[in-house]
Backbone and ligand atoms as CSV (ligand in chain L), in Angstrom:
chain,resi,resn,atom,element,x,y,z
A,1,MET,N,N,76.094,121.508,57.982
A,1,MET,CA,C,76.992,121.094,59.060
A,1,MET,C,C,76.264,121.185,60.401
A,2,ASN,N,N,76.298,120.135,61.200
A,2,ASN,CA,C,75.656,120.225,62.516
A,2,ASN,C,C,76.641,120.741,63.571
A,3,ILE,N,N,76.132,120.911,64.780
A,3,ILE,CA,C,76.941,121.555,65.828
A,3,ILE,C,C,78.203,120.750,66.140
A,4,SER,N,N,78.077,119.433,66.197
A,4,SER,CA,C,79.259,118.652,66.565
A,4,SER,C,C,80.328,118.739,65.470
A,5,ASP,N,N,79.897,118.833,64.207
A,5,ASP,CA,C,80.868,119.016,63.123
A,5,ASP,C,C,81.601,120.341,63.265
A,6,GLU,N,N,80.847,121.366,63.617
A,6,GLU,CA,C,81.455,122.689,63.768
A,6,GLU,C,C,82.452,122.718,64.911
A,7,LEU,N,N,82.055,122.109,66.026
A,7,LEU,CA,C,82.939,122.042,67.184
A,7,LEU,C,C,84.209,121.275,66.819
A,8,TYR,N,N,84.005,120.162,66.131
A,8,TYR,CA,C,85.122,119.328,65.683
A,8,TYR,C,C,86.106,120.162,64.864
A,9,GLN,N,N,85.577,120.881,63.857
A,9,GLN,CA,C,86.429,121.709,63.003
A,9,GLN,C,C,87.204,122.743,63.822
A,10,GLN,N,N,86.473,123.402,64.720
A,10,GLN,CA,C,87.093,124.460,65.539
A,10,GLN,C,C,88.240,123.921,66.386
A,11,VAL,N,N,87.974,122.811,67.051
A,11,VAL,CA,C,88.973,122.241,67.953
A,11,VAL,C,C,90.200,121.784,67.172
A,12,ILE,N,N,89.958,121.117,66.044
A,12,ILE,CA,C,91.073,120.633,65.223
A,12,ILE,C,C,91.922,121.812,64.736
A,13,LEU,N,N,91.258,122.838,64.239
A,13,LEU,CA,C,91.999,123.992,63.714
A,13,LEU,C,C,92.787,124.687,64.808
A,14,ASP,N,N,92.174,124.812,65.976
A,14,ASP,CA,C,92.828,125.488,67.090
A,14,ASP,C,C,94.091,124.731,67.521
A,15,HIS,N,N,93.971,123.429,67.689
A,15,HIS,CA,C,95.132,122.644,68.133
A,15,HIS,C,C,96.176,122.512,67.027
A,16,ASN,N,N,95.736,122.552,65.779
A,16,ASN,CA,C,96.692,122.490,64.678
A,16,ASN,C,C,97.537,123.764,64.639
A,17,LYS,N,N,96.873,124.884,64.898
A,17,LYS,CA,C,97.566,126.169,64.849
A,17,LYS,C,C,98.449,126.368,66.080
A,18,LYS,N,N,97.913,125.957,67.236
A,18,LYS,CA,C,98.641,126.144,68.499
A,18,LYS,C,C,98.750,124.817,69.227
A,19,PRO,N,N,99.576,123.903,68.726
A,19,PRO,CA,C,99.667,122.603,69.397
A,19,PRO,C,C,100.186,122.764,70.827
A,20,ARG,N,N,99.546,122.057,71.773
A,20,ARG,CA,C,99.952,122.111,73.174
A,20,ARG,C,C,101.047,121.061,73.409
A,21,ASN,N,N,101.934,121.361,74.337
A,21,ASN,CA,C,102.998,120.413,74.709
A,21,ASN,C,C,103.830,119.995,73.497
A,22,PHE,N,N,104.102,120.952,72.630
A,22,PHE,CA,C,104.822,120.671,71.397
A,22,PHE,C,C,106.303,120.957,71.585
A,23,GLY,N,N,107.137,119.973,71.250
A,23,GLY,CA,C,108.576,120.160,71.349
A,23,GLY,C,C,109.206,118.929,71.964
A,24,LYS,N,N,110.526,118.954,72.036
A,24,LYS,CA,C,111.228,117.816,72.591
A,24,LYS,C,C,111.251,117.917,74.110
A,25,LEU,N,N,110.985,116.810,74.777
A,25,LEU,CA,C,111.009,116.792,76.242
A,25,LEU,C,C,112.372,116.306,76.705
A,26,GLU,N,N,113.148,117.231,77.276
A,26,GLU,CA,C,114.473,116.863,77.775
A,26,GLU,C,C,114.317,115.984,79.008
A,27,GLY,N,N,115.138,114.971,79.101
A,27,GLY,CA,C,115.098,114.087,80.267
A,27,GLY,C,C,113.922,113.129,80.270
A,28,ALA,N,N,113.344,112.884,79.096
A,28,ALA,CA,C,112.205,111.959,79.016
A,28,ALA,C,C,112.629,110.550,79.417
A,29,THR,N,N,111.754,109.857,80.125
A,29,THR,CA,C,112.053,108.472,80.504
A,29,THR,C,C,111.549,107.495,79.440
A,30,HIS,N,N,110.569,107.925,78.652
A,30,HIS,CA,C,109.987,107.083,77.607
A,30,HIS,C,C,109.896,107.885,76.312
A,31,PHE,N,N,110.123,107.168,75.200
A,31,PHE,CA,C,110.115,107.835,73.909
A,31,PHE,C,C,109.732,106.835,72.822
A,32,ALA,N,N,108.997,107.284,71.824
A,32,ALA,CA,C,108.778,106.458,70.626
A,32,ALA,C,C,108.534,107.362,69.428
A,33,GLU,N,N,108.815,106.789,68.269
A,33,GLU,CA,C,108.619,107.494,67.006
A,33,GLU,C,C,107.473,106.809,66.269
A,34,GLY,N,N,106.573,107.607,65.709
A,34,GLY,CA,C,105.427,107.027,65.003
A,34,GLY,C,C,105.282,107.593,63.603
A,35,PHE,N,N,104.839,106.747,62.688
A,35,PHE,CA,C,104.754,107.149,61.292
A,35,PHE,C,C,103.490,106.575,60.658
A,36,ASN,N,N,102.772,107.420,59.957
A,36,ASN,CA,C,101.599,106.983,59.202
A,36,ASN,C,C,101.895,107.195,57.719
A,37,PRO,N,N,102.382,106.143,57.024
A,37,PRO,CA,C,102.824,106.323,55.646
A,37,PRO,C,C,101.703,106.739,54.690
A,38,LEU,N,N,100.467,106.422,55.024
A,38,LEU,CA,C,99.360,106.769,54.128
A,38,LEU,C,C,99.182,108.274,53.982
A,39,CYS,N,N,99.485,108.993,55.062
A,39,CYS,CA,C,99.246,110.442,55.064
A,39,CYS,C,C,100.557,111.210,55.172
A,40,GLY,N,N,101.599,110.555,55.713
A,40,GLY,CA,C,102.880,111.227,55.903
A,40,GLY,C,C,103.034,111.824,57.289
A,41,ASP,N,N,102.101,111.529,58.190
A,41,ASP,CA,C,102.199,112.035,59.566
A,41,ASP,C,C,103.373,111.357,60.272
A,42,HIS,N,N,104.174,112.158,60.949
A,42,HIS,CA,C,105.399,111.635,61.558
A,42,HIS,C,C,105.656,112.373,62.873
A,43,TYR,N,N,105.567,111.658,63.996
A,43,TYR,CA,C,105.708,112.307,65.310
A,43,TYR,C,C,106.585,111.506,66.250
A,44,ASN,N,N,107.243,112.221,67.145
A,44,ASN,CA,C,107.898,111.611,68.294
A,44,ASN,C,C,107.060,111.937,69.516
A,45,VAL,N,N,106.883,110.960,70.381
A,45,VAL,CA,C,106.151,111.176,71.632
A,45,VAL,C,C,107.128,110.940,72.792
A,46,TYR,N,N,107.153,111.882,73.725
A,46,TYR,CA,C,108.052,111.810,74.892
A,46,TYR,C,C,107.234,111.812,76.182
A,47,LEU,N,N,107.670,111.001,77.116
A,47,LEU,CA,C,107.004,110.971,78.427
A,47,LEU,C,C,108.044,111.016,79.537
A,48,THR,N,N,107.670,111.638,80.640
A,48,THR,CA,C,108.410,111.459,81.883
A,48,THR,C,C,107.470,110.740,82.837
A,49,VAL,N,N,107.845,109.528,83.206
A,49,VAL,CA,C,106.999,108.721,84.087
A,49,VAL,C,C,107.741,108.533,85.406
A,50,ASP,N,N,107.063,108.795,86.521
A,50,ASP,CA,C,107.742,108.626,87.813
A,50,ASP,C,C,107.649,107.173,88.293
A,51,ASP,N,N,108.262,106.883,89.433
A,51,ASP,CA,C,108.365,105.509,89.925
A,51,ASP,C,C,107.003,104.867,90.206
A,52,SER,N,N,106.010,105.695,90.486
A,52,SER,CA,C,104.690,105.132,90.791
A,52,SER,C,C,103.815,104.995,89.543
A,53,GLY,N,N,104.407,105.250,88.363
A,53,GLY,CA,C,103.644,105.057,87.127
A,53,GLY,C,C,102.781,106.235,86.728
A,54,ILE,N,N,103.088,107.401,87.289
A,54,ILE,CA,C,102.336,108.600,86.913
A,54,ILE,C,C,103.089,109.360,85.812
A,55,ILE,N,N,102.344,109.742,84.785
A,55,ILE,CA,C,102.932,110.488,83.671
A,55,ILE,C,C,103.055,111.951,84.099
A,56,GLU,N,N,104.269,112.330,84.486
A,56,GLU,CA,C,104.480,113.689,84.978
A,56,GLU,C,C,104.438,114.701,83.852
A,57,ASN,N,N,104.958,114.287,82.692
A,57,ASN,CA,C,104.962,115.203,81.559
A,57,ASN,C,C,104.843,114.403,80.269
A,58,ALA,N,N,104.213,115.001,79.276
A,58,ALA,CA,C,104.053,114.367,77.968
A,58,ALA,C,C,104.186,115.450,76.910
A,59,MET,N,N,105.042,115.189,75.920
A,59,MET,CA,C,105.231,116.161,74.843
A,59,MET,C,C,105.356,115.424,73.518
A,60,PHE,N,N,105.198,116.159,72.432
A,60,PHE,CA,C,105.386,115.544,71.122
A,60,PHE,C,C,106.010,116.559,70.179
A,61,GLU,N,N,106.655,116.048,69.143
A,61,GLU,CA,C,107.175,116.923,68.097
A,61,GLU,C,C,107.063,116.176,66.776
A,62,GLY,N,N,107.083,116.917,65.690
A,62,GLY,CA,C,106.991,116.314,64.376
A,62,GLY,C,C,106.027,117.091,63.517
A,63,SER,N,N,105.583,116.457,62.436
A,63,SER,CA,C,104.686,117.161,61.537
A,63,SER,C,C,103.706,116.188,60.895
A,64,GLY,N,N,102.620,116.747,60.413
A,64,GLY,CA,C,101.591,115.933,59.778
A,64,GLY,C,C,100.347,116.767,59.558
A,65,CYS,N,N,99.264,116.110,59.202
A,65,CYS,CA,C,98.018,116.817,58.893
A,65,CYS,C,C,97.383,117.374,60.175
A,66,ALA,N,N,96.392,118.208,59.978
A,66,ALA,CA,C,95.735,118.882,61.104
A,66,ALA,C,C,95.144,117.887,62.097
A,67,ILE,N,N,94.549,116.817,61.604
A,67,ILE,CA,C,93.902,115.861,62.511
A,67,ILE,C,C,94.935,115.148,63.376
A,68,SER,N,N,96.046,114.732,62.758
A,68,SER,CA,C,97.060,114.013,63.529
A,68,SER,C,C,97.688,114.928,64.571
A,69,LYS,N,N,97.896,116.182,64.194
A,69,LYS,CA,C,98.531,117.109,65.133
A,69,LYS,C,C,97.594,117.463,66.282
A,70,ALA,N,N,96.339,117.721,65.957
A,70,ALA,CA,C,95.353,118.044,66.997
A,70,ALA,C,C,95.176,116.861,67.935
A,71,SER,N,N,95.188,115.668,67.381
A,71,SER,CA,C,95.015,114.476,68.201
A,71,SER,C,C,96.185,114.310,69.168
A,72,ALA,N,N,97.399,114.506,68.668
A,72,ALA,CA,C,98.587,114.397,69.519
A,72,ALA,C,C,98.567,115.469,70.606
A,73,SER,N,N,98.186,116.669,70.229
A,73,SER,CA,C,98.145,117.787,71.156
A,73,SER,C,C,97.148,117.507,72.292
A,74,MET,N,N,95.951,117.050,71.921
A,74,MET,CA,C,94.926,116.786,72.938
A,74,MET,C,C,95.264,115.551,73.762
A,75,MET,N,N,95.957,114.604,73.138
A,75,MET,CA,C,96.370,113.413,73.887
A,75,MET,C,C,97.329,113.798,75.013
A,76,THR,N,N,98.323,114.626,74.701
A,76,THR,CA,C,99.288,114.996,75.740
A,76,THR,C,C,98.581,115.721,76.890
A,77,GLN,N,N,97.597,116.553,76.555
A,77,GLN,CA,C,96.839,117.243,77.604
A,77,GLN,C,C,96.071,116.259,78.474
A,78,ALA,N,N,95.492,115.246,77.802
A,78,ALA,CA,C,94.611,114.313,78.506
A,78,ALA,C,C,95.370,113.362,79.442
A,79,ILE,N,N,96.625,113.061,79.110
A,79,ILE,CA,C,97.338,112.038,79.895
A,79,ILE,C,C,98.280,112.624,80.945
A,80,LYS,N,N,98.584,113.912,80.830
A,80,LYS,CA,C,99.497,114.552,81.776
A,80,LYS,C,C,98.941,114.474,83.190
A,81,GLY,N,N,99.760,113.989,84.104
A,81,GLY,CA,C,99.329,113.892,85.493
A,81,GLY,C,C,98.524,112.632,85.790
A,82,GLN,N,N,98.303,111.821,84.774
A,82,GLN,CA,C,97.520,110.583,84.945
A,82,GLN,C,C,98.456,109.376,85.020
A,83,THR,N,N,97.880,108.237,85.355
A,83,THR,CA,C,98.688,107.020,85.405
A,83,THR,C,C,98.778,106.378,84.024
A,84,ILE,N,N,99.775,105.508,83.873
A,84,ILE,CA,C,99.938,104.724,82.651
A,84,ILE,C,C,98.658,103.917,82.372
A,85,GLU,N,N,98.099,103.336,83.434
A,85,GLU,CA,C,96.876,102.538,83.283
A,85,GLU,C,C,95.737,103.380,82.719
A,86,PHE,N,N,95.623,104.602,83.221
A,86,PHE,CA,C,94.592,105.514,82.731
A,86,PHE,C,C,94.801,105.798,81.248
A,87,ALA,N,N,96.049,106.074,80.872
A,87,ALA,CA,C,96.357,106.384,79.477
A,87,ALA,C,C,95.975,105.220,78.568
A,88,LYS,N,N,96.227,104.001,79.042
A,88,LYS,CA,C,95.889,102.822,78.237
A,88,LYS,C,C,94.383,102.665,78.076
A,89,SER,N,N,93.652,102.868,79.159
A,89,SER,CA,C,92.196,102.706,79.023
A,89,SER,C,C,91.592,103.849,78.223
A,90,LEU,N,N,92.223,105.018,78.301
A,90,LEU,CA,C,91.763,106.142,77.488
A,90,LEU,C,C,91.947,105.821,75.998
A,91,PHE,N,N,93.059,105.209,75.671
A,91,PHE,CA,C,93.307,104.823,74.273
A,91,PHE,C,C,92.270,103.808,73.805
A,92,ASP,N,N,91.928,102.841,74.661
A,92,ASP,CA,C,90.890,101.863,74.300
A,92,ASP,C,C,89.597,102.575,73.901
A,93,GLN,N,N,89.199,103.547,74.715
A,93,GLN,CA,C,87.956,104.283,74.445
A,93,GLN,C,C,88.090,105.145,73.195
A,94,PHE,N,N,89.249,105.789,73.056
A,94,PHE,CA,C,89.487,106.656,71.902
A,94,PHE,C,C,89.438,105.836,70.613
A,95,HIS,N,N,90.024,104.650,70.662
A,95,HIS,CA,C,90.048,103.788,69.486
A,95,HIS,C,C,88.623,103.378,69.092
A,96,LYS,N,N,87.816,103.039,70.079
A,96,LYS,CA,C,86.408,102.713,69.814
A,96,LYS,C,C,85.707,103.905,69.160
A,97,LEU,N,N,85.960,105.069,69.712
A,97,LEU,CA,C,85.307,106.292,69.235
A,97,LEU,C,C,85.616,106.549,67.764
A,98,VAL,N,N,86.901,106.523,67.399
A,98,VAL,CA,C,87.276,106.899,66.029
A,98,VAL,C,C,86.989,105.789,65.018
A,99,THR,N,N,86.827,104.546,65.492
A,99,THR,CA,C,86.495,103.473,64.554
A,99,THR,C,C,84.987,103.224,64.507
A,100,GLY,N,N,84.228,104.015,65.252
A,100,GLY,CA,C,82.774,103.937,65.157
A,100,GLY,C,C,82.138,102.860,66.008
A,101,GLU,N,N,82.911,102.283,66.935
A,101,GLU,CA,C,82.330,101.320,67.874
A,101,GLU,C,C,81.544,102.066,68.947
A,102,THR,N,N,80.630,101.359,69.577
A,102,THR,CA,C,79.822,101.983,70.623
A,102,THR,C,C,80.685,102.300,71.845
A,103,VAL,N,N,80.594,103.544,72.291
A,103,VAL,CA,C,81.298,103.954,73.509
A,103,VAL,C,C,80.244,104.110,74.607
A,104,THR,N,N,80.481,103.518,75.759
A,104,THR,CA,C,79.531,103.593,76.868
A,104,THR,C,C,79.565,104.987,77.503
A,105,ASP,N,N,78.600,105.262,78.369
A,105,ASP,CA,C,78.578,106.547,79.079
A,105,ASP,C,C,79.857,106.749,79.884
A,106,ASP,N,N,80.311,105.680,80.540
A,106,ASP,CA,C,81.558,105.757,81.311
A,106,ASP,C,C,82.728,106.079,80.392
A,107,GLY,N,N,82.718,105.458,79.213
A,107,GLY,CA,C,83.767,105.717,78.229
A,107,GLY,C,C,83.778,107.168,77.804
A,108,ASN,N,N,82.592,107.709,77.551
A,108,ASN,CA,C,82.496,109.114,77.148
A,108,ASN,C,C,82.951,110.051,78.250
A,109,LYS,N,N,82.666,109.659,79.485
A,109,LYS,CA,C,83.087,110.472,80.626
A,109,LYS,C,C,84.621,110.527,80.674
A,110,LEU,N,N,85.222,109.369,80.436
A,110,LEU,CA,C,86.673,109.262,80.420
A,110,LEU,C,C,87.263,110.115,79.285
A,111,LEU,N,N,86.623,110.068,78.135
A,111,LEU,CA,C,87.136,110.766,76.949
A,111,LEU,C,C,87.050,112.289,77.092
A,112,GLY,N,N,85.989,112.765,77.715
A,112,GLY,CA,C,85.852,114.210,77.903
A,112,GLY,C,C,85.925,114.951,76.580
A,113,LYS,N,N,86.841,115.906,76.495
A,113,LYS,CA,C,86.985,116.739,75.297
A,113,LYS,C,C,87.324,115.924,74.053
A,114,LEU,N,N,87.946,114.779,74.265
A,114,LEU,CA,C,88.356,113.954,73.117
A,114,LEU,C,C,87.158,113.456,72.319
A,115,GLN,N,N,85.962,113.594,72.869
A,115,GLN,CA,C,84.757,113.167,72.155
A,115,GLN,C,C,84.559,113.895,70.829
A,116,VAL,N,N,85.210,115.053,70.667
A,116,VAL,CA,C,85.052,115.765,69.384
A,116,VAL,C,C,85.564,114.923,68.217
A,117,PHE,N,N,86.429,113.941,68.504
A,117,PHE,CA,C,86.970,113.110,67.425
A,117,PHE,C,C,85.972,112.056,66.921
A,118,ALA,N,N,84.785,112.041,67.497
A,118,ALA,CA,C,83.759,111.090,67.054
A,118,ALA,C,C,83.503,111.217,65.551
A,119,GLY,N,N,83.633,112.443,65.018
A,119,GLY,CA,C,83.372,112.674,63.602
A,119,GLY,C,C,84.328,111.934,62.681
A,120,VAL,N,N,85.498,111.568,63.210
A,120,VAL,CA,C,86.528,110.931,62.385
A,120,VAL,C,C,86.065,109.591,61.825
A,121,CYS,N,N,85.204,108.875,62.556
A,121,CYS,CA,C,84.800,107.534,62.106
A,121,CYS,C,C,84.074,107.571,60.775
A,122,ARG,N,N,83.579,108.732,60.392
A,122,ARG,CA,C,82.912,108.843,59.087
A,122,ARG,C,C,83.915,109.004,57.940
A,123,TYR,N,N,85.170,109.198,58.281
A,123,TYR,CA,C,86.215,109.352,57.258
A,123,TYR,C,C,87.304,108.313,57.511
A,124,PRO,N,N,87.106,107.101,56.975
A,124,PRO,CA,C,88.021,105.983,57.308
A,124,PRO,C,C,89.490,106.306,57.067
A,125,ALA,N,N,89.799,107.104,56.057
A,125,ALA,CA,C,91.194,107.425,55.766
A,125,ALA,C,C,91.820,108.249,56.879
A,126,ARG,N,N,90.974,108.907,57.683
A,126,ARG,CA,C,91.470,109.793,58.741
A,126,ARG,C,C,91.651,109.090,60.079
A,127,VAL,N,N,91.126,107.874,60.184
A,127,VAL,CA,C,91.192,107.173,61.467
A,127,VAL,C,C,92.647,106.973,61.895
A,128,LYS,N,N,93.500,106.624,60.929
A,128,LYS,CA,C,94.911,106.395,61.249
A,128,LYS,C,C,95.620,107.685,61.654
A,129,CYS,N,N,95.198,108.796,61.058
A,129,CYS,CA,C,95.763,110.094,61.439
A,129,CYS,C,C,95.447,110.378,62.909
A,130,ALA,N,N,94.195,110.131,63.277
A,130,ALA,CA,C,93.756,110.418,64.645
A,130,ALA,C,C,94.398,109.464,65.648
A,131,ALA,N,N,94.635,108.226,65.228
A,131,ALA,CA,C,95.119,107.207,66.164
A,131,ALA,C,C,96.639,107.144,66.247
A,132,LEU,N,N,97.342,107.773,65.289
A,132,LEU,CA,C,98.807,107.626,65.237
A,132,LEU,C,C,99.501,107.969,66.555
A,133,SER,N,N,99.201,109.145,67.105
A,133,SER,CA,C,99.918,109.556,68.322
A,133,SER,C,C,99.629,108.604,69.481
A,134,TRP,N,N,98.435,108.009,69.477
A,134,TRP,CA,C,98.068,107.063,70.545
A,134,TRP,C,C,98.839,105.757,70.389
A,135,HIS,N,N,98.970,105.299,69.147
A,135,HIS,CA,C,99.784,104.095,68.927
A,135,HIS,C,C,101.238,104.373,69.330
A,136,THR,N,N,101.695,105.581,69.031
A,136,THR,CA,C,103.060,105.962,69.382
A,136,THR,C,C,103.217,106.023,70.899
A,137,LEU,N,N,102.188,106.524,71.561
A,137,LEU,CA,C,102.186,106.551,73.030
A,137,LEU,C,C,102.341,105.137,73.589
A,138,THR,N,N,101.591,104.193,73.017
A,138,THR,CA,C,101.689,102.803,73.456
A,138,THR,C,C,103.107,102.285,73.251
A,139,GLY,N,N,103.708,102.644,72.112
A,139,GLY,CA,C,105.092,102.257,71.832
A,139,GLY,C,C,106.040,102.818,72.878
A,140,ALA,N,N,105.809,104.066,73.271
A,140,ALA,CA,C,106.663,104.706,74.276
A,140,ALA,C,C,106.502,104.006,75.626
A,141,ILE,N,N,105.259,103.699,75.991
A,141,ILE,CA,C,104.992,103.033,77.272
A,141,ILE,C,C,105.649,101.650,77.292
A,142,ASP,N,N,105.541,100.941,76.169
A,142,ASP,CA,C,106.110,99.588,76.087
A,142,ASP,C,C,107.611,99.604,75.795
A,143,GLU,N,N,108.166,100.817,75.662
A,143,GLU,CA,C,109.575,101.006,75.367
A,143,GLU,C,C,110.006,100.261,74.107
A,144,SER,N,N,109.153,100.363,73.088
A,144,SER,CA,C,109.441,99.767,71.789
A,144,SER,C,C,110.588,100.522,71.118
A,145,GLN,N,N,111.532,99.770,70.576
A,145,GLN,CA,C,112.697,100.394,69.938
A,145,GLN,C,C,112.408,100.724,68.467
A,146,ASP,N,N,111.411,100.048,67.894
A,146,ASP,CA,C,111.118,100.226,66.478
A,146,ASP,C,C,110.161,101.397,66.269
A,147,THR,N,N,110.216,101.971,65.080
A,147,THR,CA,C,109.262,103.012,64.726
A,147,THR,C,C,107.867,102.392,64.699
A,148,VAL,N,N,106.930,103.061,65.348
A,148,VAL,CA,C,105.549,102.595,65.358
A,148,VAL,C,C,104.911,103.035,64.053
A,149,THR,N,N,104.329,102.090,63.328
A,149,THR,CA,C,103.692,102.479,62.080
A,149,THR,C,C,102.245,102.031,62.082
A,150,THR,N,N,101.394,102.794,61.398
A,150,THR,CA,C,99.975,102.461,61.348
A,150,THR,C,C,99.706,101.380,60.316
A,151,GLU,N,N,100.725,101.016,59.542
A,151,GLU,CA,C,100.528,99.954,58.517
A,151,GLU,C,C,101.027,98.611,59.030
L,1,ZN,ZN,ZN,97.178,112.550,58.567
């Protein structure tokens, strides 16, 4: 195991055990439900967005595998206090990262801690686990009424 694999394992386990921003967000302005039938990951994502498009708060609840939970936990941390536009471009970079596309230096700078998910691209079955909460976030931003599914 190399260093990045070890870091990846540590971060995933830590966020799985102690998910950040976990629970229902009362008074949320945006909400979506996401489901990954291949793995059984199932989460709700809640946002409070102010009039200027800043995500004041982001929370999630639900259950699933360690990767999906860690990804949701780190996503809420990464987007809190940021704009909707930032969250969307962060998802673009995150999606490239987990699907094994080339991420530029600027992209990596944007991703920050989320770079630990680079290891996921080597496990194609896990890509949907890692991306589920982000797809759900997009559903919440777009105010989609339907359950967001990875299939
Ligand atoms: Zn999963």
